[in-house]
C-alpha positions as CSV (number, residue, x, y, z in Angstrom):
1,X,10.0,78.3,9.0
2,X,13.6,77.5,8.3
3,X,12.6,75.0,5.6
4,X,10.2,77.4,4.0
5,X,12.8,80.2,4.1
6,X,15.5,77.8,2.7
7,X,13.2,76.8,-0.2
8,X,12.7,80.4,-1.3
9,X,14.4,81.4,-4.6
10,X,17.9,82.7,-4.5
11,X,16.6,86.1,-5.5
12,X,15.1,86.3,-2.0
13,X,18.3,85.3,-0.2
14,X,19.1,88.7,1.2
15,X,15.5,89.8,1.4
16,X,12.7,87.7,2.7
17,X,14.6,84.5,3.3
18,X,17.2,86.0,5.7
19,X,14.7,88.3,7.3
20,X,12.2,85.6,8.0
21,X,14.9,83.3,9.4
22,X,16.2,86.0,11.7
23,X,12.7,86.9,12.9
24,X,11.8,83.2,13.6
25,X,15.1,82.7,15.5
26,X,14.4,85.8,17.5
27,X,11.2,84.4,18.9
28,X,13.0,81.6,20.9
29,X,16.2,83.5,21.4
30,X,14.4,86.4,23.2
31,X,12.6,83.9,25.5
32,X,15.9,82.3,26.4
33,X,17.6,85.6,27.0
34,X,14.8,87.1,29.0
35,X,14.4,84.0,31.2
36,X,17.7,84.9,32.9
37,X,16.8,88.5,33.7
38,X,16.6,89.5,37.3
39,X,13.0,90.8,37.3
40,X,9.8,89.4,35.9
41,X,9.0,92.8,34.4
42,X,12.2,92.6,32.4
43,X,11.5,89.0,31.4
44,X,8.0,90.2,30.2
45,X,9.6,92.8,27.9
46,X,11.6,90.0,26.2
47,X,8.4,88.0,25.8
48,X,6.8,91.0,24.2
49,X,9.8,91.2,21.8
50,X,9.2,87.6,21.0
51,X,5.6,88.5,20.1
52,X,6.7,91.3,17.8
53,X,9.2,88.9,16.1
54,X,6.3,86.5,15.5
55,X,4.4,89.4,13.9
56,X,7.4,90.0,11.7
57,X,7.3,86.3,10.6
58,X,3.6,86.6,9.7
59,X,4.3,89.7,7.7
60,X,7.1,87.9,5.8
61,X,4.6,85.0,5.1
62,X,2.1,87.5,3.7
63,X,4.8,88.9,1.4
64,X,5.8,85.4,0.3
65,X,2.2,84.6,-0.4
66,X,1.8,87.9,-2.4
67,X,4.9,87.0,-4.4
68,X,3.5,83.6,-5.3
69,X,6.1,81.5,-3.4
70,X,3.5,79.6,-1.4
71,X,-0.1,78.6,-1.9
72,X,-3.0,80.0,0.0
73,X,-3.5,76.7,1.9
74,X,0.1,76.7,3.0
75,X,-0.2,80.3,4.2
76,X,-3.3,79.5,6.2
77,X,-1.5,76.6,7.9
78,X,1.4,78.7,8.9
79,X,-0.9,81.5,10.0
80,X,-2.8,79.1,12.3
81,X,0.5,77.9,13.8
82,X,1.5,81.6,14.3
83,X,-1.8,82.4,15.9
84,X,-1.5,79.5,18.3
85,X,2.1,80.5,19.2
86,X,1.0,84.1,19.6
87,X,-1.8,83.1,22.0
88,X,0.7,81.1,24.1
89,X,3.2,84.0,24.2
90,X,0.5,86.5,25.2
91,X,-0.9,84.1,27.9
92,X,2.6,83.4,29.3
93,X,3.4,87.1,29.3
94,X,0.2,87.9,31.3
95,X,1.0,85.2,33.8
96,X,4.5,86.4,34.3
97,X,3.3,90.0,34.8
98,X,0.5,89.0,37.1
99,X,2.0,86.2,39.2
100,X,5.7,86.5,38.8
101,X,6.1,83.0,37.4
102,X,9.2,82.2,35.5
103,X,10.3,79.2,33.4
């Protein structure tokens, strides 16, 4: 995501480029921050925030596609990766809520 965001035109610097970078960073940063919380329920909330940040990245990708900055095939590849990551986040969140398992 960082490379894609960096390769966007300068006109997108303060719009999609920065927004997508922040959202992508937020995915892993929320997992890291939540892993140190005292309760599994609280950790689960951070995992959910990671999921919503991933959705934000996908929305940015959709806008980038609409603006013609990436090809449909590139978009589809990124979307598959996002779907895989999303499935992992959902499964991990369910496991944390059900079994109290942490990192």
